[in-house]
N, CA, C and O of each residue as an XYZ file, in Angstrom:
748
protein
N       0.843     -1.176      0.000
C       0.000      0.000      0.000
C       0.898      1.253      0.000
O       1.847      1.358      0.777
N       0.574      2.174     -0.876
C       1.372      3.389     -0.975
C       1.130      4.284      0.244
O      -0.007      4.511      0.658
N       2.230      4.780      0.801
C       2.193      5.676      1.955
C       2.634      7.071      1.519
O       3.497      7.219      0.654
N       2.032      8.088      2.126
C       2.361      9.479      1.807
C       2.802     10.206      3.066
O       2.154     10.108      4.108
N       3.907     10.935      2.968
C       4.405     11.763      4.069
C       4.685     13.143      3.486
O       5.356     13.270      2.462
N       4.160     14.184      4.152
C       4.306     15.556      3.641
C       5.167     16.403      4.572
O       5.047     16.333      5.795
N       6.042     17.209      3.959
C       6.917     18.116      4.700
C       6.653     19.546      4.214
O       6.738     19.815      3.015
N       6.332     20.468      5.135
C       6.091     21.862      4.722
C       7.379     22.540      4.289
O       8.470     22.053      4.588
N       7.261     23.651      3.594
C       8.473     24.367      3.161
C       9.196     24.969      4.357
O       8.590     25.262      5.388
N      10.475     25.145      4.204
C      11.281     25.802      5.215
C      10.878     27.270      5.283
O      10.663     27.898      4.246
N      10.773     27.820      6.478
C      10.338     29.204      6.668
C      11.256     30.194      5.941
O      10.781     31.194      5.403
N      12.550     29.927      5.922
C      13.494     30.822      5.244
C      13.269     30.786      3.734
O      13.229     31.830      3.084
N      13.124     29.586      3.180
C      12.844     29.457      1.741
C      11.558     30.195      1.393
O      11.478     30.898      0.386
N      10.562     30.021      2.243
C       9.263     30.635      1.962
C       9.354     32.159      2.030
O       8.827     32.854      1.161
N      10.021     32.676      3.062
C      10.086     34.121      3.255
C      10.952     34.817      2.204
O      10.535     35.816      1.617
N      12.140     34.298      1.968
C      13.077     35.000      1.101
C      13.018     34.587     -0.367
O      13.424     35.353     -1.240
N      12.521     33.392     -0.647
C      12.478     32.923     -2.031
C      11.042     32.763     -2.540
O      10.821     32.485     -3.719
N      10.074     32.939     -1.644
C       8.684     32.818     -2.039
C       8.260     31.393     -2.355
O       7.227     31.179     -2.990
N       9.043     30.425     -1.921
C       8.755     29.026     -2.212
C       7.796     28.450     -1.167
O       8.185     28.178     -0.032
N       6.547     28.273     -1.570
C       5.529     27.730     -0.666
C       5.329     26.232     -0.883
O       4.491     25.620     -0.221
N       6.077     25.646     -1.788
C       5.887     24.245     -2.160
C       6.239     23.293     -1.026
O       7.286     23.414     -0.389
N       5.347     22.352     -0.793
C       5.606     21.271      0.137
C       6.338     20.168     -0.613
O       6.315     20.124     -1.843
N       6.983     19.282      0.128
C       7.540     18.058     -0.433
C       6.709     16.898      0.097
O       6.579     16.714      1.308
N       6.152     16.124     -0.816
C       5.370     14.945     -0.454
C       6.141     13.730     -0.949
O       6.556     13.682     -2.107
N       6.333     12.752     -0.074
C       7.040     11.530     -0.450
C       6.044     10.385     -0.478
O       5.373     10.100      0.515
N       5.957      9.731     -1.632
C       5.052      8.596     -1.832
C       5.898      7.351     -2.043
O       6.700      7.290     -2.974
N       5.718      6.356     -1.177
C       6.505      5.134     -1.280
C       5.606      3.914     -1.170
O       4.581      3.934     -0.488
N       6.011      2.850     -1.856
C       5.295      1.585     -1.762
C       4.477      1.277     -3.005
O       4.467      2.032     -3.977
N       3.798      0.154     -2.941
C       3.001     -0.315     -4.072
C       1.726      0.513     -4.214
O       1.046      0.796     -3.227
N       1.413      0.894     -5.439
C       0.193      1.674     -5.706
C      -1.014      0.745     -5.645
O      -1.066     -0.282     -6.322
N      -1.973      1.128     -4.825
C      -3.205      0.359     -4.681
C      -4.371      1.181     -5.212
O      -4.193      2.332     -5.610
N      -5.544      0.601     -5.218
C      -6.730      1.243     -5.801
C      -7.149      2.515     -5.075
O      -7.856      3.339     -5.653
N      -6.732      2.697     -3.825
C      -7.152      3.868     -3.049
C      -6.042      4.882     -2.814
O      -6.222      5.809     -2.024
N      -4.912      4.736     -3.469
C      -3.791      5.675     -3.278
C      -4.223      7.103     -3.615
O      -3.833      8.047     -2.928
N      -5.022      7.261     -4.664
C      -5.476      8.598     -5.061
C      -6.296      9.263     -3.966
O      -6.161     10.462     -3.723
N      -7.140      8.490     -3.313
C      -7.989      9.037     -2.236
C      -7.148      9.490     -1.050
O      -7.423     10.529     -0.450
N      -6.118      8.707     -0.710
C      -5.256      9.094      0.409
C      -4.454     10.346      0.084
O      -4.293     11.213      0.943
N      -3.946     10.456     -1.145
C      -3.205     11.665     -1.514
C      -4.124     12.880     -1.499
O      -3.749     13.931     -0.978
N      -5.316     12.753     -2.060
C      -6.264     13.875     -2.070
C      -6.620     14.298     -0.646
O      -6.713     15.492     -0.361
N      -6.820     13.336      0.243
C      -7.152     13.646      1.642
C      -5.991     14.354      2.334
O      -6.212     15.290      3.101
N      -4.767     13.924      2.076
C      -3.587     14.567      2.663
C      -3.472     16.011      2.189
O      -3.242     16.917      2.990
N      -3.630     16.221      0.894
C      -3.539     17.577      0.329
C      -4.598     18.482      0.951
O      -4.306     19.625      1.303
N      -5.818     17.982      1.087
C      -6.906     18.778      1.663
C      -6.685     19.042      3.153
O      -6.878     20.164      3.620
N      -6.283     18.018      3.894
C      -6.143     18.166      5.351
C      -5.005     19.105      5.743
O      -5.094     19.787      6.764
N      -3.953     19.149      4.955
C      -2.804     20.010      5.275
C      -2.790     21.292      4.451
O      -1.874     22.107      4.565
N      -3.818     21.461      3.617
C      -3.917     22.647      2.768
C      -2.643     22.848      1.940
O      -2.096     23.948      1.871
N      -2.191     21.766      1.321
C      -0.972     21.799      0.516
C      -1.253     22.551     -0.779
O      -2.200     22.219     -1.493
N      -0.442     23.561     -1.091
C      -0.714     24.385     -2.278
C      -0.357     23.682     -3.589
O       0.399     22.711     -3.619
N      -0.931     24.211     -4.666
C      -0.563     23.745     -5.997
C       0.932     23.963     -6.191
O       1.559     24.757     -5.489
N       1.480     23.252     -7.145
C       2.891     23.339     -7.515
C       3.819     22.751     -6.460
O       5.029     22.971     -6.511
N       3.270     22.009     -5.506
C       4.134     21.321     -4.552
C       4.799     20.142     -5.249
O       4.442     19.793     -6.374
N       5.763     19.533     -4.579
C       6.610     18.505     -5.188
C       6.255     17.128     -4.629
O       6.251     16.920     -3.415
N       5.958     16.196     -5.528
C       5.646     14.825     -5.135
C       6.764     13.907     -5.604
O       7.016     13.791     -6.804
N       7.435     13.256     -4.662
C       8.511     12.323     -4.954
C       7.941     10.913     -4.926
O       7.392     10.480     -3.913
N       8.072     10.193     -6.040
C       7.544      8.840     -6.172
C       8.673      7.818     -6.110
O       9.706      7.971     -6.762
N       8.455      6.776     -5.316
C       9.384      5.647     -5.220
C       8.519      4.406     -5.073
O       8.032      4.106     -3.983
N       8.327      3.672     -6.190
C       7.354      2.582     -6.177
C       7.693      1.513     -7.205
O       8.192      1.816     -8.289
N       7.414      0.237     -6.849
C       7.596     -0.840     -7.817
C       6.431     -0.937     -8.801
O       6.473     -1.741     -9.732
N       5.396     -0.127     -8.601
C       4.207     -0.182     -9.462
C       3.008     -0.601     -8.650
O       2.847     -0.188     -7.501
N       2.167     -1.424     -9.247
C       0.977     -1.894     -8.547
C      -0.234     -1.900     -9.447
O      -0.167     -2.333    -10.597
N      -1.334     -1.421     -8.922
C      -2.623     -1.438     -9.596
C      -2.667     -0.412    -10.728
O      -2.460      0.779    -10.495
N      -2.934     -0.868    -11.945
C      -2.946      0.019    -13.116
C      -3.990      1.122    -12.976
O      -3.675      2.297    -13.166
N      -5.219      0.762    -12.650
C      -6.275      1.774    -12.495
C      -5.937      2.720    -11.344
O      -6.233      3.913    -11.417
N      -5.321      2.197    -10.283
C      -4.892      3.037     -9.166
C      -3.836      4.036     -9.595
O      -3.854      5.183     -9.146
N      -2.909      3.620    -10.462
C      -1.885      4.525    -10.987
C      -2.488      5.622    -11.846
O      -2.052      6.772    -11.790
N      -3.497      5.263    -12.646
C      -4.166      6.263    -13.475
C      -4.920      7.260    -12.612
O      -4.873      8.464    -12.866
N      -5.619      6.766    -11.588
C      -6.374      7.651    -10.692
C      -5.429      8.560     -9.907
O      -5.723      9.738     -9.698
N      -4.298      8.012     -9.475
C      -3.301      8.816     -8.758
C      -2.760      9.912     -9.675
O      -2.576     11.048     -9.236
N      -2.506      9.588    -10.928
C      -2.044     10.578    -11.896
C      -3.045     11.709    -12.078
O      -2.655     12.864    -12.253
N      -4.340     11.384    -12.037
C      -5.360     12.434    -12.167
C      -5.361     13.362    -10.952
O      -5.510     14.574    -11.108
N      -5.199     12.817     -9.749
C      -5.136     13.664     -8.545
C      -3.897     14.548     -8.607
O      -3.951     15.724     -8.246
N      -2.798     13.993     -9.057
C      -1.567     14.769     -9.204
C      -1.804     15.940    -10.158
O      -1.427     17.074     -9.862
N      -2.429     15.661    -11.300
C      -2.674     16.710    -12.301
C      -3.678     17.739    -11.786
O      -3.477     18.938    -11.981
N      -4.750     17.298    -11.136
C      -5.760     18.227    -10.614
C      -5.159     19.208     -9.623
O      -5.608     20.350     -9.522
N      -4.138     18.763     -8.889
C      -3.501     19.614     -7.880
C      -2.234     20.276     -8.396
O      -1.498     20.903     -7.635
N      -1.987     20.134     -9.679
C      -0.852     20.767    -10.352
C       0.474     20.518     -9.637
O       1.300     21.419     -9.488
N       0.654     19.274     -9.200
C       1.892     18.899     -8.523
C       3.000     18.665     -9.541
O       2.742     18.292    -10.685
N       4.223     18.888     -9.112
C       5.396     18.554     -9.908
C       5.858     17.189     -9.424
O       6.046     16.992     -8.223
N       6.044     16.244    -10.336
C       6.457     14.906     -9.926
C       7.960     14.720    -10.107
O       8.570     15.241    -11.041
N       8.521     13.972     -9.194
C       9.939     13.622     -9.186
C      10.038     12.122     -8.943
O       9.211     11.553     -8.230
N      11.023     11.490     -9.518
C      11.342     10.124     -9.130
C      12.439     10.250     -8.091
O      13.529     10.744     -8.382
N      12.151      9.808     -6.894
C      13.105      9.929     -5.804
C      12.465      9.518     -4.498
O      11.285      9.171     -4.453
N      13.237      9.558     -3.452
C      12.735      9.181     -2.134
C      13.341     10.076     -1.064
O      14.300     10.805     -1.317
N      12.780     10.012      0.116
C      13.193     10.868      1.219
C      14.665     10.639      1.571
O      15.140      9.504      1.612
N      15.359     11.719      1.817
C      16.745     11.683      2.265
C      16.841     12.559      3.498
O      16.731     13.780      3.392
N      17.047     11.961      4.678
C      17.102     12.759      5.914
C      18.242     13.775      5.930
O      18.222     14.707      6.733
N      19.237     13.607      5.051
C      20.346     14.557      4.981
C      19.995     15.819      4.199
O      20.732     16.804      4.242
N      18.875     15.790      3.489
C      18.430     16.961      2.736
C      17.138     17.446      3.380
O      16.039     17.062      2.982
N      17.299     18.293      4.379
C      16.174     18.672      5.220
C      15.081     19.444      4.488
O      13.903     19.223      4.768
N      15.416     20.324      3.576
C      14.387     21.181      2.985
C      14.237     21.074      1.471
O      13.249     21.552      0.915
N      15.177     20.471      0.818
C      15.078     20.373     -0.638
C      15.423     18.960     -1.088
O      16.177     18.252     -0.421
N      14.870     18.562     -2.216
C      15.240     17.334     -2.892
C      15.004     16.045     -2.153
O      14.299     15.990     -1.145
N      15.611     15.023     -2.680
C      15.527     13.679     -2.146
C      16.652     12.868     -2.761
O      17.441     13.392     -3.547
N      16.729     11.605     -2.411
C      17.756     10.749     -3.008
C      17.144      9.927     -4.140
O      15.921      9.872     -4.264
N      17.975      9.285     -4.970
C      17.442      8.534     -6.110
C      16.438      7.481     -5.680
O      16.506      6.934     -4.579
N      15.505      7.214     -6.580
C      14.487      6.200     -6.342
C      14.154      5.492     -7.639
O      14.860      5.639     -8.637
N      13.082      4.726     -7.620
C      12.649      4.023     -8.825
C      11.142      4.147     -8.973
O      10.412      4.269     -7.989
N      10.697      4.115    -10.201
C       9.281      4.281    -10.526
C       8.970      3.344    -11.694
O       9.318      3.634    -12.839
N       8.316      2.222    -11.399
C       8.031      1.205    -12.402
C       6.529      1.066    -12.640
O       5.714      1.375    -11.770
N       6.186      0.601    -13.822
C       4.850      0.118    -14.163
C       3.756      1.140    -13.865
O       3.731      2.197    -14.495
N       2.852      0.862    -12.928
C       1.754      1.782    -12.601
C       2.288      3.115    -12.072
O       1.644      4.150    -12.240
N       3.439      3.096    -11.446
C       4.062      4.338    -10.973
C       4.440      5.214    -12.162
O       4.318      6.437    -12.102
N       4.903      4.581    -13.249
C       5.276      5.335    -14.450
C       4.063      6.067    -15.013
O       4.195      7.166    -15.550
N       2.886      5.463    -14.893
C       1.644      6.101    -15.344
C       1.318      7.285    -14.427
O       1.020      8.376    -14.913
N       1.372      7.080    -13.106
C       1.081      8.153    -12.149
C       2.049      9.322    -12.320
O       1.637     10.481    -12.262
N       3.325      9.027    -12.530
C       4.369     10.042    -12.705
C       4.005     11.021    -13.827
O       4.288     12.215    -13.732
N       3.381     10.510    -14.880
C       3.030     11.350    -16.025
C       1.958     12.379    -15.688
O       1.748     13.316    -16.459
N       1.278     12.228    -14.562
C       0.285     13.208    -14.138
C       0.889     14.519    -13.682
O       0.178     15.518    -13.576
N       2.170     14.542    -13.413
C       2.824     15.763    -12.940
C       2.762     16.885    -13.968
O       2.966     16.666    -15.162
N       2.478     18.091    -13.481
C       2.452     19.230    -14.400
C       3.828     19.405    -15.043
O       3.944     19.661    -16.241
N       4.850     19.264    -14.230
C       6.231     19.189    -14.703
C       6.807     17.938    -14.069
O       6.478     17.611    -12.928
N       7.665     17.234    -14.799
C       8.184     15.949    -14.334
C       9.711     15.992    -14.317
O      10.343     16.481    -15.254
N      10.288     15.471    -13.235
C      11.734     15.487    -13.047
C      12.169     14.149    -12.472
O      11.342     13.377    -11.987
N      13.443     13.880    -12.525
C      13.974     12.739    -11.826
C      15.203     13.174    -11.064
O      15.929     14.077    -11.480
N      15.419     12.524     -9.954
C      16.614     12.758     -9.152
C      17.744     11.991     -9.832
O      17.551     10.840    -10.224
N      18.910     12.599     -9.980
C      20.038     11.951    -10.638
C      20.263     10.562    -10.049
O      20.388     10.409     -8.834
N      20.314      9.561    -10.909
C      20.513      8.177    -10.464
C      19.220      7.396    -10.337
O      19.260      6.194    -10.075
N      18.084      8.035    -10.512
C      16.797      7.351    -10.409
C      16.518      6.519    -11.655
O      17.154      6.705    -12.693
N      15.565      5.603    -11.542
C      15.202      4.722    -12.640
C      13.699      4.834    -12.910
O      12.880      4.755    -11.994
N      13.359      5.018    -14.182
C      11.971      5.070    -14.656
C      11.757      3.799    -15.470
O      12.337      3.649    -16.545
N      10.938      2.891    -14.973
C      10.777      1.590    -15.608
C       9.449      1.436    -16.315
O       8.387      1.496    -15.695
N       9.519      1.236    -17.632
C       8.326      1.050    -18.445
C       8.400     -0.343    -19.064
O       9.467     -0.778    -19.499
N       7.288     -1.026    -19.103
C       7.243     -2.329    -19.760
C       5.971     -2.420    -20.571
O       5.011     -1.691    -20.321
N       5.964     -3.295    -21.522
C       4.743     -3.512    -22.287
C       3.969     -4.653    -21.665
O       4.499     -5.402    -20.844
N       2.735     -4.780    -22.051
C       1.896     -5.850    -21.556
C       2.245     -7.133    -22.295
O       2.598     -7.102    -23.474
N       2.147     -8.262    -21.600
C       2.430     -9.538    -22.234
C       1.673    -10.625    -21.501
O       1.541    -10.593    -20.278
N       1.184    -11.571    -22.249
C       0.464    -12.718    -21.682
C       0.967    -13.952    -22.395
O       0.806    -14.065    -23.611
N       1.581    -14.895    -21.663
C       2.145    -16.085    -22.286
C       1.066    -17.056    -22.756
O       1.221    -17.703    -23.791
N      -0.024    -17.161    -22.002
C      -1.096    -18.075    -22.379
C      -1.837    -17.574    -23.599
O      -2.054    -16.369    -23.734
N      -2.226    -18.455    -24.476
C      -2.876    -18.021    -25.699
C      -4.253    -18.659    -25.854
O      -4.607    -19.112    -26.942
N      -5.016    -18.695    -24.790
C      -6.392    -19.171    -24.924
C      -7.239    -18.042    -25.495
O      -6.768    -16.916    -25.655
N      -8.464    -18.348    -25.791
C      -9.327    -17.356    -26.428
C      -9.613    -16.139    -25.555
O      -9.825    -15.047    -26.080
N      -9.623    -16.303    -24.235
C     -10.015    -15.157    -23.410
C      -9.191    -14.960    -22.143
O      -9.565    -14.127    -21.317
N      -8.095    -15.678    -21.946
C      -7.299    -15.512    -20.727
C      -6.824    -14.080    -20.522
O      -6.998    -13.521    -19.439
N      -6.243    -13.495    -21.519
C      -5.717    -12.135    -21.392
C      -6.842    -11.141    -21.168
O      -6.706    -10.214    -20.369
N      -7.939    -11.327    -21.861
C      -9.078    -10.430    -21.690
C      -9.549    -10.426    -20.246
O      -9.756     -9.371    -19.647
N      -9.713    -11.614    -19.700
C     -10.216    -11.732    -18.335
C      -9.233    -11.141    -17.338
O      -9.636    -10.384    -16.454
N      -7.950    -11.471    -17.461
C      -6.949    -11.008    -16.494
C      -6.797     -9.498    -16.498
O      -6.714     -8.888    -15.432
N      -6.759     -8.889    -17.657
C      -6.533     -7.455    -17.727
C      -7.813     -6.648    -17.548
O      -7.813     -5.642    -16.839
N      -8.878     -7.066    -18.167
C     -10.133     -6.327    -18.072
C     -10.684     -6.397    -16.659
O     -11.266     -5.426    -16.176
N     -10.513     -7.514    -15.997
C     -11.025     -7.679    -14.633
C     -10.508     -6.583    -13.714
O     -11.251     -6.067    -12.879
N      -9.243     -6.228    -13.866
C      -8.648     -5.220    -12.989
C      -9.305     -3.862    -13.162
O      -9.443     -3.120    -12.189
N      -9.715     -3.516    -14.376
C     -10.250     -2.170    -14.592
C     -11.742     -2.141    -14.885
O     -12.311     -1.059    -15.039
N     -12.397     -3.304    -14.966
C     -13.809     -3.313    -15.340
C     -14.687     -2.642    -14.290
O     -15.773     -2.163    -14.615
N     -14.243     -2.601    -13.057
C     -15.017     -1.953    -11.997
C     -14.970     -0.450    -12.112
O     -15.768      0.247    -11.484
N     -14.032      0.069    -12.919
C     -13.839      1.510    -12.976
C     -15.081      2.183    -13.543
O     -15.590      1.725    -14.566
N     -15.595      3.248    -12.928
C     -16.900      3.801    -13.289
C     -17.011      4.465    -14.654
O     -18.116      4.552    -15.189
N     -15.929      4.931    -15.231
C     -16.016      5.664    -16.493
C     -15.116      5.009    -17.536
O     -13.893      5.111    -17.440
N     -15.706      4.328    -18.547
C     -14.880      3.667    -19.561
C     -13.873      4.599    -20.224
O     -12.805      4.147    -20.637
N     -14.184      5.878    -20.335
C     -13.251      6.792    -20.994
C     -11.999      7.034    -20.172
O     -11.039      7.616    -20.677
N     -11.982      6.600    -18.916
C     -10.794      6.802    -18.094
C      -9.946      5.545    -18.013
O      -8.928      5.553    -17.321
N     -10.321      4.460    -18.693
C      -9.449      3.299    -18.757
C      -8.354      3.597    -19.771
O      -8.456      4.552    -20.541
N      -7.315      2.785    -19.768
C      -6.215      3.014    -20.701
C      -6.737      2.994    -22.126
O      -6.368      3.851    -22.929
N      -7.596      2.025    -22.457
C      -8.098      1.963    -23.830
C      -8.919      3.199    -24.156
O      -8.872      3.689    -25.285
N      -9.668      3.713    -23.192
C     -10.440      4.936    -23.429
C      -9.544      6.138    -23.633
O      -9.854      7.036    -24.416
N      -8.433      6.146    -22.921
C      -7.496      7.246    -23.079
C      -6.823      7.226    -24.442
O      -6.555      8.278    -25.023
N      -6.552      6.039    -24.948
C      -5.799      5.930    -26.191
C      -6.673      5.921    -27.436
O      -6.317      6.513    -28.454
N      -7.813      5.252    -27.356
C      -8.615      5.124    -28.575
C     -10.032      4.717    -28.219
O     -10.252      3.639    -27.666
N     -10.975      5.553    -28.527
C     -12.357      5.237    -28.206
C     -13.032      4.440    -29.314
O     -14.203      4.083    -29.183
N     -12.322      4.154    -30.400
C     -12.901      3.435    -31.536
C     -12.916      1.924    -31.344
O     -13.677      1.231    -32.020
N     -12.088      1.390    -30.430
C     -12.059     -0.050    -30.239
C     -12.526     -0.381    -28.836
O     -12.492      0.470    -27.947
N     -12.957     -1.599    -28.636
C     -13.410     -2.013    -27.312
C     -12.198     -2.293    -26.427
O     -11.094     -2.525    -26.920
N     -12.418     -2.268    -25.128
C     -11.335     -2.572    -24.191
C     -10.834     -3.994    -24.415
O      -9.634     -4.249    -24.309
N     -11.732     -4.915    -24.723
C     -11.332     -6.301    -24.964
C     -10.383     -6.386    -26.150
O      -9.355     -7.059    -26.067
N     -10.710     -5.713    -27.256
C      -9.839     -5.728    -28.432
C      -8.490     -5.083    -28.115
O      -7.444     -5.570    -28.545
N      -8.524     -3.985    -27.362
C      -7.300     -3.273    -26.989
C      -6.361     -4.195    -26.213
O      -5.189     -4.333    -26.562
N      -6.887     -4.830    -25.151
C      -6.054     -5.688    -24.311
C      -5.581     -6.913    -25.073
O      -4.449     -7.355    -24.871
N      -6.407     -7.473    -25.937
C      -5.993     -8.630    -26.726
C      -4.766     -8.253    -27.568
O      -3.801     -9.015    -27.640
N      -4.808     -7.079    -28.201
C      -3.683     -6.640    -29.029
C      -2.431     -6.426    -28.185
O      -1.338     -6.823    -28.588
N      -2.580     -5.807    -27.026
C      -1.411     -5.541    -26.176
C      -0.833     -6.811    -25.571
O       0.385     -6.982    -25.524
N      -1.706     -7.706    -25.108
C      -1.245     -8.850    -24.332
C      -0.854    -10.051    -25.174
O      -0.032    -10.859    -24.742
N      -1.414    -10.187    -26.352
C      -1.127    -11.358    -27.169
C      -0.206    -11.042    -28.334
O      -0.083    -11.833    -29.269
N       0.432     -9.899    -28.275
C       1.375     -9.518    -29.328
C       2.652    -10.325    -29.200
O       2.684    -11.355    -28.526
N       3.687     -9.860    -29.841
C       4.977    -10.541    -29.794
C       5.483    -10.604    -28.362
O       5.260     -9.677    -27.583
N       6.166    -11.698    -28.005
C       6.683    -11.816    -26.637
C       7.754    -10.770    -26.364
O       8.403    -10.286    -27.291
N       7.942    -10.420    -25.096
C       8.972     -9.429    -24.768
C      10.361     -9.985    -25.046
O      10.545    -11.190    -25.219
N      11.316     -9.097    -25.084
C      12.711     -9.468    -25.340
C      13.226    -10.354    -24.224
O      13.993    -11.282    -24.481
N      12.820    -10.089    -22.984
C      13.266    -10.877    -21.847
C      12.040    -11.345    -21.079
O      10.943    -10.821    -21.274
N      12.221    -12.322    -20.211
C      11.112    -12.764    -19.367
C      10.844    -11.714    -18.315
O      11.775    -11.079    -17.820
N       9.598    -11.525    -17.969
C       9.242    -10.542    -16.947
C       9.310     -9.143    -17.510
O       9.015     -8.921    -18.684
N       9.700     -8.196    -16.671
C       9.789     -6.809    -17.105
C      10.909     -6.628    -18.120
O      11.991     -7.198    -17.979
N      10.637     -5.838    -19.132
C      11.721     -5.460    -20.036
C      12.718     -4.634    -19.232
O      12.391     -4.133    -18.156
N      13.900     -4.498    -19.739
C      14.946     -3.756    -19.045
C      14.478     -2.311    -18.869
O      14.125     -1.660    -19.853
N      14.468     -1.792    -17.621
C      14.025     -0.414    -17.414
C      14.982      0.585    -18.041
O      16.176      0.326    -18.192
N      14.437      1.709    -18.395
C      15.244      2.783    -18.968
C      15.722      3.670    -17.842
O      14.905      4.228    -17.109
N      17.009      3.811    -17.690
C      17.564      4.687    -16.652
C      17.673      6.092    -17.228
O      18.199      6.289    -18.323
N      17.170      7.061    -16.478
C      17.238      8.458    -16.918
C      18.118      9.256    -15.986
O      18.302     10.456    -16.187
């Protein structure tokens, strides 16, 4: 489950540089309710727009990553790939990683950055089994509960095809170069 910790701006930075941005650190696997927890944190602490969200996650729930990305965009947060560093009290963080569903959430940032040494991991969908509906069931099941079809990945990319056709094309295409996740791209 993704956890969020927020740090207010340093009083000196705020007074002399006008920097009101908070630093929010998000760590752990993205679950279906991560967006709700982030929205509640922002509301409860009155965190201003343009604050900085540092993501460090192995991924998780695809629909949860999309919903988290929407909350990030609605609040005009700047996203960073990184994690908390106790040695940097008021600015930045240390390198982190952002894979799979995290990579989707990261794109919600109004501006997107990475901490030097961080890793942004993207992979394509793949399904080894080639039955008539295995891939459809496995992938559609995760997002079929989502209330608005236009907010699923297939709705975001193309409204002309059904979600079933979309997932079949993604999951039953050519096998990946390696087993499991493709090699992440280091930025």
